[in-house]
C-alpha positions as CSV (number, residue, x, y, z in Angstrom):
1,M,67.0,38.0,24.7
2,R,69.8,36.6,22.4
3,A,73.3,37.6,23.3
4,T,74.0,38.7,19.6
5,Q,71.6,41.5,20.1
6,L,73.6,42.8,23.1
7,V,76.6,44.7,21.6
8,P,77.3,47.2,23.0
9,L,76.5,46.2,26.5
10,L,72.9,47.4,27.3
11,L,71.9,48.6,30.7
12,L,68.2,48.5,31.2
13,S,68.3,50.0,34.7
14,A,65.4,49.6,37.0
15,G,66.1,53.0,38.2
16,F,67.9,52.3,41.5
17,C,69.9,55.3,42.7
18,A,73.1,54.8,44.6
19,Q,72.4,56.3,48.0
20,A,74.2,55.9,51.3
21,Q,71.4,54.3,53.1
22,Q,71.2,51.4,50.5
23,P,72.4,48.1,51.9
24,S,76.1,47.6,51.1
25,I,79.1,45.5,52.3
26,H,79.1,44.5,56.0
27,V,82.0,46.6,57.2
28,E,81.6,45.0,60.6
29,D,82.4,41.6,59.2
30,L,85.9,42.7,58.0
31,D,89.1,41.7,59.8
32,K,90.9,44.9,59.4
33,S,94.0,43.4,61.1
34,A,94.3,41.2,58.1
35,D,96.0,42.4,54.8
36,A,93.7,42.1,51.8
37,C,96.6,41.5,49.6
38,T,97.9,38.6,51.9
39,D,94.6,36.7,52.8
40,F,91.5,38.2,51.4
41,Y,89.4,35.4,52.8
42,Q,90.3,36.5,56.4
43,F,90.1,40.2,55.5
44,A,86.6,40.0,53.9
45,N,84.8,38.1,56.7
46,G,87.2,37.1,59.4
47,S,85.4,39.1,62.0
48,W,82.0,37.6,61.2
49,R,83.3,34.1,61.4
50,A,85.1,34.8,64.7
51,K,81.8,36.0,66.2
52,N,79.5,33.5,64.6
53,P,80.8,29.9,65.1
54,I,79.3,27.0,63.2
55,P,75.9,26.0,64.8
56,A,75.9,22.5,66.1
57,S,73.5,21.3,63.5
58,M,75.5,22.6,60.5
59,S,78.8,21.6,58.8
60,R,79.5,25.0,57.4
61,W,78.4,28.6,58.1
62,S,78.4,32.1,56.7
63,R,76.0,34.8,56.0
64,R,75.0,32.8,52.9
65,W,74.3,29.6,54.9
66,Q,72.6,31.6,57.6
67,A,70.3,33.0,54.9
68,G,69.7,29.5,53.7
69,E,68.6,28.3,57.1
70,D,66.5,31.5,57.6
71,A,64.7,30.4,54.5
72,K,63.7,27.2,56.3
73,T,62.0,29.5,58.9
74,Q,60.2,31.1,56.0
75,L,59.0,27.6,54.8
76,K,57.9,26.9,58.4
77,D,55.9,30.1,58.4
78,I,54.2,29.0,55.3
79,L,53.6,25.3,56.3
80,E,52.5,25.6,59.9
81,P,49.3,27.7,59.3
82,I,48.5,25.5,56.3
83,A,49.0,22.3,58.4
84,Q,46.7,23.6,61.1
85,R,43.7,23.5,58.8
86,H,42.1,20.2,57.8
87,D,39.5,21.5,55.3
88,W,41.6,22.0,52.2
89,H,40.4,20.4,49.0
90,K,41.8,16.9,48.5
91,G,44.7,17.1,46.1
92,S,45.2,20.8,46.3
93,P,48.7,22.1,47.0
94,E,47.7,23.3,50.4
95,Q,46.3,19.9,51.4
96,Q,49.2,18.0,50.1
97,I,52.0,20.1,51.7
98,G,49.9,20.7,54.9
99,D,49.3,17.0,55.4
100,F,52.8,15.9,54.5
101,Y,54.3,18.4,56.9
102,G,51.7,17.6,59.6
103,A,52.3,13.8,59.3
104,C,56.1,14.4,59.4
105,M,55.8,16.5,62.6
106,D,53.8,13.9,64.4
107,E,56.8,12.2,65.9
108,A,54.7,10.4,68.6
109,A,52.7,8.6,65.8
110,I,55.9,7.6,64.0
111,A,57.4,6.3,67.2
112,K,54.2,4.3,68.0
113,A,54.0,2.8,64.6
114,G,57.6,1.5,64.9
115,L,58.5,-0.7,61.9
116,T,54.8,-1.6,61.2
117,P,54.5,0.6,58.2
118,V,57.5,-0.7,56.4
119,Q,57.0,-4.3,57.4
120,P,55.3,-5.2,54.0
121,I,58.4,-4.3,52.2
122,L,60.7,-6.0,54.7
123,S,58.5,-9.1,54.3
124,E,58.8,-8.9,50.5
125,I,62.6,-8.9,50.8
126,A,62.5,-11.8,53.4
127,D,60.2,-13.9,51.2
128,I,62.7,-13.9,48.2
129,R,63.1,-17.5,47.2
130,T,64.0,-17.3,43.5
131,Q,65.9,-15.1,41.1
132,A,62.6,-13.9,39.7
133,D,61.5,-12.9,43.2
134,L,64.8,-11.0,43.7
135,Q,64.4,-9.0,40.5
136,R,60.7,-8.3,41.2
137,V,61.6,-6.9,44.6
138,M,64.4,-4.8,43.0
139,R,61.9,-3.3,40.5
140,H,59.5,-2.5,43.4
141,L,62.3,-0.7,45.4
142,H,63.2,1.2,42.2
143,A,59.6,2.4,41.9
144,F,59.9,4.6,45.0
145,G,63.5,5.7,44.5
146,V,65.6,3.0,46.3
147,L,68.0,2.8,43.4
148,A,70.2,-0.2,44.3
149,P,72.3,-1.7,42.9
150,F,71.8,0.4,39.7
151,T,69.7,3.4,38.7
152,M,67.4,4.1,35.8
153,T,66.3,7.8,35.2
154,S,65.5,10.1,32.4
155,S,68.3,12.0,30.7
156,T,68.6,14.4,27.8
157,D,70.2,12.6,24.9
158,Y,73.9,13.7,24.6
159,H,73.6,13.5,20.8
160,N,70.1,14.7,20.3
161,P,69.1,17.1,23.1
162,A,65.6,17.5,21.7
163,S,64.9,14.0,22.9
164,T,64.9,12.5,26.4
165,I,66.1,8.9,26.8
166,A,66.5,6.4,29.6
167,D,69.8,6.5,31.4
168,V,71.2,3.5,33.4
169,G,73.7,4.4,35.9
170,A,75.7,3.1,38.9
171,G,74.1,3.1,42.4
172,G,73.9,1.0,45.5
173,L,76.9,2.2,47.4
174,G,76.5,3.3,51.0
175,L,79.9,5.1,51.3
176,P,80.3,8.4,49.3
177,D,82.4,6.9,46.4
178,R,84.6,4.1,45.2
179,D,87.7,5.4,46.9
180,Y,86.2,4.9,50.4
181,Y,86.2,1.2,49.6
182,L,89.5,0.8,47.8
183,K,92.0,3.4,49.0
184,S,94.5,2.5,51.8
185,E,95.0,5.8,53.5
186,P,94.1,5.8,57.2
187,R,91.1,8.1,56.8
188,F,89.5,5.7,54.3
189,Q,90.3,2.7,56.5
190,E,88.6,4.4,59.5
191,A,85.6,5.3,57.3
192,R,85.2,1.6,56.3
193,E,85.4,0.5,60.0
194,K,82.8,3.2,61.0
195,Y,80.5,2.2,58.0
196,L,80.5,-1.5,59.0
197,M,79.5,-0.5,62.5
198,H,76.8,1.8,61.1
199,V,75.3,-0.9,58.9
200,E,75.4,-3.3,61.8
201,H,73.6,-1.0,64.0
202,M,70.9,-0.3,61.5
203,L,70.3,-4.0,60.9
204,H,70.2,-4.6,64.5
205,L,67.6,-1.8,65.0
206,A,65.6,-3.6,62.4
207,G,65.5,-6.8,64.4
208,A,68.7,-8.8,63.7
209,E,70.4,-10.0,66.8
210,E,74.0,-8.6,67.2
211,A,76.1,-11.5,65.9
212,R,73.8,-11.8,62.8
213,A,73.8,-8.0,62.2
214,K,77.6,-8.0,62.3
215,A,77.9,-10.9,59.8
216,E,75.3,-9.2,57.5
217,A,77.2,-5.9,57.6
218,A,80.2,-7.8,56.3
219,I,78.0,-9.1,53.4
220,V,76.9,-5.7,52.5
221,F,80.4,-4.4,52.5
222,R,81.8,-7.2,50.4
223,M,79.1,-6.8,47.7
224,E,79.4,-3.0,47.7
225,K,83.3,-3.2,47.4
226,Q,82.9,-5.4,44.4
227,L,80.6,-2.8,42.8
228,A,83.0,0.0,43.8
229,G,85.8,-1.8,42.1
230,A,83.9,-1.7,38.8
231,S,83.0,2.1,39.2
232,L,84.6,5.2,37.7
233,D,86.3,7.6,40.0
234,N,85.1,11.1,40.6
235,V,87.5,12.7,38.1
236,A,86.5,10.2,35.3
237,L,82.9,10.8,36.0
238,R,83.4,14.5,35.2
239,D,84.2,13.7,31.5
240,P,80.9,13.3,29.6
241,K,82.7,11.1,27.0
242,A,83.5,8.6,29.8
243,T,79.7,8.1,30.5
244,D,78.5,8.3,26.8
245,H,77.5,4.8,25.8
246,K,74.3,5.1,23.8
247,M,72.9,1.8,22.7
248,P,69.6,0.1,21.7
249,V,67.8,-1.5,24.5
250,S,68.8,-4.9,23.2
251,G,72.3,-4.1,23.9
252,L,71.5,-4.5,27.6
253,K,70.9,-8.1,27.1
254,T,74.5,-8.5,26.0
255,L,76.0,-6.3,28.5
256,A,74.1,-7.4,31.6
257,P,72.3,-10.6,30.6
258,A,71.4,-11.7,34.2
259,I,68.9,-8.7,34.5
260,D,65.4,-9.3,33.2
261,W,65.3,-6.1,31.2
262,Q,62.0,-6.9,29.6
263,S,60.2,-7.2,32.9
264,Y,62.1,-4.2,34.3
265,F,60.9,-1.8,31.6
266,A,57.4,-3.2,31.6
267,A,57.1,-2.6,35.4
268,A,58.5,0.9,34.9
269,N,55.9,1.6,32.1
270,V,58.9,2.6,29.9
271,A,58.9,1.7,26.2
272,A,62.5,2.7,25.6
273,K,64.1,2.1,22.2
274,T,67.5,3.4,22.9
275,L,69.2,4.5,26.1
276,N,72.5,5.4,27.6
277,V,74.6,3.3,30.0
278,D,76.8,5.5,32.1
279,E,79.2,2.8,33.3
280,P,79.1,-0.5,31.3
281,R,81.7,-2.2,33.5
282,F,79.6,-1.5,36.6
283,L,76.4,-2.9,35.0
284,A,78.4,-6.0,34.0
285,E,79.5,-6.4,37.6
286,V,75.8,-6.2,38.7
287,S,74.9,-8.9,36.2
288,R,77.8,-11.1,37.5
289,Q,76.7,-10.8,41.1
290,L,73.2,-11.6,40.2
291,R,74.6,-14.9,38.7
292,E,77.1,-15.7,41.4
293,T,76.0,-14.2,44.7
294,S,73.5,-16.1,46.8
295,L,69.9,-15.0,47.2
296,A,70.4,-14.9,51.0
297,D,73.2,-12.3,50.5
298,W,71.1,-10.3,48.0
299,Q,68.4,-10.2,50.7
300,V,70.7,-8.6,53.2
301,Y,72.0,-6.1,50.6
302,L,68.5,-5.1,49.7
303,R,67.2,-4.9,53.3
304,W,70.1,-2.5,54.1
305,H,69.6,-0.2,51.2
306,F,65.8,-0.1,51.9
307,L,66.5,0.8,55.6
308,R,69.1,3.4,54.7
309,A,66.7,5.1,52.2
310,A,63.8,4.8,54.6
311,S,65.4,6.0,57.8
312,D,63.8,9.5,57.6
313,G,60.4,8.0,58.0
314,L,61.2,5.6,60.8
315,P,61.4,6.2,64.6
316,M,64.1,8.3,66.1
317,P,66.7,5.6,66.7
318,F,67.0,5.0,62.9
319,V,67.0,8.8,62.2
320,Q,69.7,9.3,65.0
321,E,71.8,6.4,63.7
322,S,71.8,7.7,60.1
323,F,72.7,11.2,61.4
324,D,75.6,9.8,63.6
325,F,77.3,8.3,60.5
326,Y,76.5,10.5,57.5
327,D,76.2,13.9,59.2
328,A,78.2,13.6,62.3
329,Y,81.1,11.3,61.4
330,L,81.4,12.1,57.7
331,A,80.5,15.8,57.8
332,G,81.1,16.9,61.4
333,A,77.8,18.1,62.5
334,K,77.2,17.9,66.2
335,E,73.4,17.6,66.5
336,L,70.3,17.0,64.4
337,K,68.4,19.9,63.0
338,P,65.1,20.4,64.8
339,R,62.3,18.3,63.5
340,W,60.4,21.2,62.0
341,K,63.4,22.1,59.9
342,R,63.9,18.6,58.7
343,C,60.1,18.3,57.8
344,A,60.3,21.5,55.9
345,E,63.3,20.3,54.0
346,Q,61.6,17.0,53.1
347,T,58.4,18.8,52.1
348,D,60.4,20.9,49.7
349,R,62.4,17.9,48.4
350,L,59.4,15.8,47.5
351,L,56.6,18.4,46.9
352,G,58.9,21.4,45.9
353,D,56.6,23.0,43.2
354,A,53.5,22.9,45.6
355,L,55.5,24.5,48.4
356,G,57.4,26.7,45.9
357,R,54.3,28.4,44.6
358,K,53.5,29.6,48.2
359,Y,57.2,30.6,48.7
360,V,57.3,32.7,45.5
361,E,54.0,34.4,46.3
362,K,55.4,35.6,49.7
363,Y,59.1,36.1,49.1
364,F,59.7,36.7,45.4
365,P,57.9,39.9,44.1
366,P,57.7,40.6,40.4
367,A,60.3,43.5,40.8
368,A,62.9,41.0,42.1
369,K,62.4,38.7,39.0
370,A,62.7,41.8,36.7
371,R,65.8,43.0,38.4
372,A,67.4,39.6,38.3
373,E,66.6,39.2,34.6
374,E,68.1,42.6,33.9
375,M,71.3,41.4,35.6
376,V,71.5,38.2,33.7
377,H,71.0,40.2,30.5
378,N,73.9,42.4,31.4
379,L,76.2,39.6,32.4
380,I,75.5,37.7,29.2
381,A,76.4,40.8,27.3
382,A,79.6,41.1,29.4
383,M,80.5,37.5,28.5
384,H,79.9,38.4,24.8
385,D,82.3,41.2,25.1
386,I,84.9,39.0,26.7
387,L,84.6,36.3,24.0
388,Q,84.6,38.8,21.3
389,S,87.9,40.4,22.6
390,L,89.8,37.1,22.9
391,T,93.1,37.0,21.1
392,W,94.1,33.4,21.7
393,M,90.9,32.0,20.0
394,G,90.6,31.8,16.2
395,P,87.6,33.3,14.3
396,D,85.9,30.0,13.5
397,T,85.9,28.7,17.1
398,K,85.0,32.2,18.4
399,A,82.0,32.3,16.0
400,K,80.8,28.9,17.5
401,A,81.4,30.1,21.0
402,L,79.4,33.3,20.4
403,E,76.6,31.2,18.8
404,K,76.5,29.1,21.9
405,L,76.2,32.2,24.2
406,A,73.5,33.5,21.9
407,S,71.4,30.3,22.4
408,L,71.8,30.4,26.2
409,N,68.4,30.1,28.0
410,P,68.1,31.8,31.4
411,K,65.4,30.7,33.9
412,I,64.7,33.0,36.8
413,G,62.9,32.5,40.0
414,Y,60.3,29.8,39.3
415,P,59.1,27.6,36.4
416,D,56.4,28.8,34.0
417,K,54.5,25.5,34.5
418,W,54.1,24.1,38.0
419,K,54.1,20.3,38.7
420,D,50.6,18.9,39.7
421,Y,51.0,16.3,42.5
422,S,47.3,15.8,42.9
423,S,47.5,12.2,42.0
424,A,49.8,11.4,44.9
425,N,47.7,10.3,47.8
426,I,49.0,12.5,50.7
427,T,47.2,12.2,54.0
428,R,47.7,13.2,57.6
429,G,47.5,9.6,58.8
430,S,51.0,8.1,58.1
431,Y,54.3,9.9,57.4
432,W,55.8,6.8,55.9
433,D,52.8,6.3,53.5
434,D,53.3,9.9,52.5
435,L,56.9,9.5,51.8
436,L,56.1,6.4,49.8
437,A,53.4,8.2,47.8
438,A,55.4,11.3,47.0
439,S,58.5,9.3,46.2
440,E,56.5,7.1,43.8
441,W,55.0,10.2,42.2
442,N,58.4,11.6,41.5
443,V,59.8,8.4,40.1
444,K,56.7,8.1,37.7
445,D,57.0,11.7,36.8
446,D,60.7,11.2,35.8
447,R,60.0,8.0,33.9
448,A,57.2,9.6,31.9
449,L,59.7,11.8,30.2
450,I,61.6,8.9,28.6
451,D,61.3,8.6,24.8
452,K,59.5,11.9,24.6
453,P,60.6,15.3,23.2
454,T,62.6,17.1,25.8
455,D,60.4,19.4,28.0
456,R,62.5,22.5,28.4
457,R,60.2,24.0,30.9
458,R,61.2,21.7,33.6
459,W,63.5,22.7,36.5
460,G,66.1,20.6,38.3
461,L,65.8,22.7,41.6
462,T,62.8,23.8,43.6
463,P,61.9,27.5,43.8
464,P,63.0,27.9,47.5
465,T,66.4,26.4,46.9
466,S,69.4,28.6,47.5
467,D,71.5,27.2,44.7
468,A,71.8,27.6,40.9
469,Y,73.0,25.4,37.9
470,Y,73.9,25.3,34.3
471,T,72.8,22.2,32.1
472,A,75.1,21.6,29.1
473,Q,72.6,19.5,27.1
474,L,70.0,22.2,27.4
475,N,72.4,25.1,27.4
476,E,70.4,26.8,30.2
477,I,71.2,28.6,33.4
478,V,68.8,28.4,36.3
479,F,68.4,30.7,39.3
480,P,65.6,29.7,41.8
481,A,64.0,32.4,43.8
482,G,65.7,31.0,46.9
483,I,69.1,32.2,45.8
484,L,67.8,35.6,44.7
485,Q,67.6,36.7,48.3
486,P,70.0,38.7,50.6
487,P,72.9,38.6,51.0
488,A,73.5,37.5,47.4
489,F,70.8,39.7,45.9
490,D,68.7,42.6,47.3
491,L,66.5,44.9,45.4
492,K,67.5,47.7,47.7
493,A,71.3,47.1,47.6
494,V,73.9,49.0,45.8
495,D,75.2,47.5,42.5
496,A,78.5,46.7,44.2
497,V,76.8,44.1,46.4
498,N,74.5,42.7,43.8
499,Y,77.2,42.3,41.2
500,G,79.8,41.1,43.7
501,G,77.3,38.5,45.1
502,I,74.7,37.1,42.8
503,G,76.4,38.8,39.8
504,V,79.5,36.5,40.2
505,V,77.1,33.6,40.7
506,I,75.4,34.4,37.4
507,G,78.7,34.9,35.6
508,H,79.8,31.5,37.1
509,E,76.9,29.7,35.7
510,I,77.1,31.4,32.3
511,S,80.8,30.4,32.0
512,H,80.0,26.8,32.8
513,G,79.0,26.6,29.2
514,F,82.7,27.1,28.4
515,D,84.5,25.2,31.2
516,D,86.3,21.9,30.6
517,Q,83.0,20.0,30.5
518,G,80.7,22.6,29.0
519,A,83.1,23.3,26.2
520,Q,82.5,19.8,24.9
521,F,78.9,20.6,24.1
522,D,77.8,22.8,21.2
523,A,75.1,25.5,20.9
524,L,72.3,22.9,20.6
525,G,73.7,21.0,23.6
526,R,75.1,18.2,21.6
527,L,78.3,16.4,22.8
528,S,80.4,17.7,19.9
529,D,83.9,18.7,18.9
530,W,83.3,22.2,17.8
531,W,86.8,23.6,18.5
532,K,89.7,24.1,16.0
533,P,92.5,21.9,17.1
534,D,94.9,24.8,17.8
535,D,92.3,26.7,19.9
536,L,91.5,23.6,21.9
537,K,95.1,23.1,22.6
538,R,95.4,26.6,23.9
539,F,92.2,26.3,25.9
540,R,93.7,23.1,27.6
541,E,97.0,24.8,28.4
542,R,95.0,27.5,30.1
543,T,92.7,25.3,32.1
544,A,95.8,23.1,33.1
545,C,97.1,26.3,34.9
546,V,93.9,26.4,37.0
547,A,94.1,22.6,37.8
548,N,97.7,23.1,38.8
549,Q,96.8,26.1,41.1
550,F,94.2,24.1,42.9
551,D,96.4,21.1,43.3
552,G,98.5,23.3,45.5
553,Y,95.6,24.1,48.0
554,F,96.0,22.0,51.1
555,I,93.4,21.6,53.8
556,E,95.8,19.8,56.2
557,P,99.2,18.0,55.7
558,N,99.1,15.5,52.9
559,I,95.4,16.3,51.9
560,H,94.9,18.8,49.1
561,H,92.4,19.6,46.4
562,N,92.5,17.5,43.2
563,G,92.7,20.2,40.6
564,K,91.1,18.1,37.9
565,L,88.2,17.3,40.1
566,V,87.5,21.0,40.9
567,L,88.6,22.3,37.5
568,G,85.1,23.1,36.1
569,E,84.0,25.0,39.2
570,S,87.3,26.9,39.5
571,I,87.2,27.9,35.8
572,A,83.7,29.2,36.4
573,D,84.7,31.1,39.5
574,L,87.6,32.6,37.7
575,A,85.4,33.6,34.7
576,G,82.4,34.6,37.0
577,V,84.5,37.3,38.8
578,K,85.7,38.7,35.5
579,V,82.3,38.8,33.8
580,A,80.6,40.3,36.8
581,F,83.2,43.0,37.3
582,L,83.0,44.0,33.7
583,A,79.2,44.2,34.0
584,F,79.5,46.2,37.2
585,Q,81.9,48.7,35.6
586,K,79.3,49.2,32.9
587,A,76.6,49.8,35.4
588,Q,78.8,52.3,37.2
589,V,78.6,54.6,34.2
590,Q,74.9,55.3,34.8
591,H,74.6,54.6,38.5
592,P,77.9,55.2,40.3
593,A,78.1,53.5,43.7
594,P,79.1,55.5,46.7
595,T,82.3,55.0,48.7
596,V,81.4,53.2,51.9
597,A,83.5,53.5,55.2
598,G,86.5,54.5,52.9
599,F,86.1,51.5,50.5
600,T,85.8,52.3,46.8
601,P,83.0,50.8,44.7
602,D,85.6,48.4,43.1
603,Q,86.7,47.3,46.5
604,Q,83.2,46.9,47.7
605,F,82.5,44.5,44.7
606,F,85.4,42.2,45.7
607,I,84.5,42.5,49.5
608,A,80.9,41.4,48.5
609,W,82.2,38.2,46.8
610,G,84.3,37.5,49.9
611,Q,81.5,37.9,52.1
612,W,79.0,35.9,50.1
613,R,81.4,33.0,49.4
614,G,83.4,33.0,52.6
615,D,82.2,30.0,54.5
616,E,83.7,28.5,57.6
617,I,83.7,24.7,57.1
618,R,84.2,21.9,59.5
619,A,87.4,19.8,59.0
620,E,85.3,16.7,58.3
621,T,83.4,18.4,55.6
622,Q,86.5,19.7,54.1
623,R,87.9,16.1,53.9
624,L,84.6,15.0,52.3
625,M,84.6,17.7,49.8
626,V,88.3,17.4,48.8
627,Q,87.6,13.7,48.1
628,G,84.4,13.9,46.1
629,D,83.0,17.5,45.6
630,P,83.7,19.3,42.3
631,H,83.6,22.5,44.2
632,P,86.6,23.7,46.1
633,I,86.2,24.7,49.8
634,A,85.1,28.3,50.3
635,K,88.5,29.7,51.3
636,F,89.9,28.8,47.9
637,R,86.8,29.9,46.1
638,V,87.6,33.3,47.4
639,I,91.3,33.6,47.1
640,G,91.6,31.3,44.0
641,P,90.0,33.4,41.4
642,L,90.9,36.8,43.0
643,S,94.6,36.0,43.1
644,N,94.4,35.8,39.2
645,S,92.4,39.2,38.9
646,A,94.3,42.2,37.7
647,A,91.2,44.2,38.7
648,F,91.5,43.0,42.3
649,A,95.2,43.9,42.4
650,R,94.4,47.3,41.3
651,A,91.4,47.9,43.6
652,F,93.6,47.1,46.7
653,S,96.9,48.4,45.4
654,C,98.5,45.0,45.8
655,K,102.2,44.9,45.0
656,T,103.9,42.3,42.9
657,G,105.0,39.5,45.2
658,A,102.0,39.7,47.5
659,P,100.4,36.4,48.4
660,M,97.1,37.2,46.8
661,I,98.8,38.1,43.4
662,R,99.9,35.3,41.1
663,T,102.3,36.4,38.4
664,G,104.2,34.9,35.4
665,A,103.5,31.2,34.7
666,A,101.5,30.9,37.9
667,H,98.9,33.5,36.7
668,C,95.8,31.7,35.2
669,E,93.4,33.2,32.9
670,V,91.0,31.2,30.7
671,W,88.3,33.7,29.6
């Protein structure tokens, strides 16, 4: 329903009565020795975190992450009985997910096969003798998702969102981002040393003797460092204008003449007319290296990136080596997840709609979808009320903002049209062959969208995923069934829990349309300057306050958040809390929530947010996030927005000067 039809705020209640026995906040999770006005993160869930240390296989933990892992058990419960049968119709969703999962679980067969299944591709790389051979192998690797040294995918056109075009981007780095190659701080130097050892070990496992593997690791690092030097940093990548370089396909021949673009697009079966290049300088560097770097060095580089991408389908020494660097060293996990869980995750990643259909049937009833749609409806209406009441925004810009909100498209639970994977040849015989077939299907599926009208029915997440997103070019918010589960959302729960949990998440995604990135796109999803200059100036002053706030959040001495990197998510958290609280207040008119253990409904709302968002995170993952993740760590996602909330201060009777209360110039409010 369009937001312009939602004034005053409508409450289409599903008829839930607020009764004491309804699920509410977890009082037992509270650390009552902590002061809510001093450290609400500790107050809201400190006792739970003290009693529930991070499991060895995880890098963060909370009731939310526990629920996400419990969902993997739900997927296992779906997959195991399906995999036990061998009489499913060929190409049916059951046959494909059952055989894929069954082949993945056959660790003995994978170990016995060794490198034999991937030997044809390793031989292709080894047989490169000419520049034409090199580029043919690169095209083959791209066909099943090994996107090195660049990427080519579909993307909604920044300037004409009704059309989908090809997008050429940067790829081919084994470390998380450019700074890991270029910065001089000790933590980056150590990461480089560990990475060189990791590449060396993987190449040695693949057959290179130790001295050769060490020399080849140095080649890989040298080539990647040169690519990194031509890459944008994480803050620059957040600005859509920095990656907006639309051009005719002929422009690629000028920008990167060493790449055989005609053969590339022919092999991809893509008849692109225009496309976007995210990082022209990077692509020019790829072209330079194709001209100046030896074929032998390119063979080493491609062998490494193939092994890196293929490791999940190889015997355990490869899986363990990949885990030791990426999950253990970089993220702090202590042990691999059990194989059944990794196989369930991989089935969801590559055959997500087939598995998702079964998940939705079992775990997402129509009543849950209806209730979630009602909440989204109410939160859009609350955002409308907030925009309408703004005093710092002029009438012309406000009209454009309301127009954008009115055109917002919510997607709830699962897609209206399921993907059909039946053309992918999935069998029980070889896990590697299944990985290859499913990956090739997904690449072809993506490429088939290029130079076509944009299909707005498609989803960017699978139904079992516990996450949500906003897409600026489509002006849509998406909430898979996997996030519409307890503790974020519960059909039986009081409104305080649902609005304080999934309600803030919904408000967060709605407000992404008006964060520092989303505000650059108009109601149709076009990259467009729709702001009046004075309004834009005031908007940027307000968002600068948020960036400054998060610049001041340290995870350890000398390492703190980059406020510009986390600005969009922090604006969205700040607005999400405000929008959800307003919608919750409206809901209380018809269905007042009970007091629980002495906590008022308003207090329960904020506690629900603290208990949903309050993760414990390993130190290694915090360093990784501060460097490259646009999301702040959980502690600051709890205390950051609430310290700017007058409603929070009232709910807990916080006095001026309390650590949780920002005042004066330090107080931030965007929406």
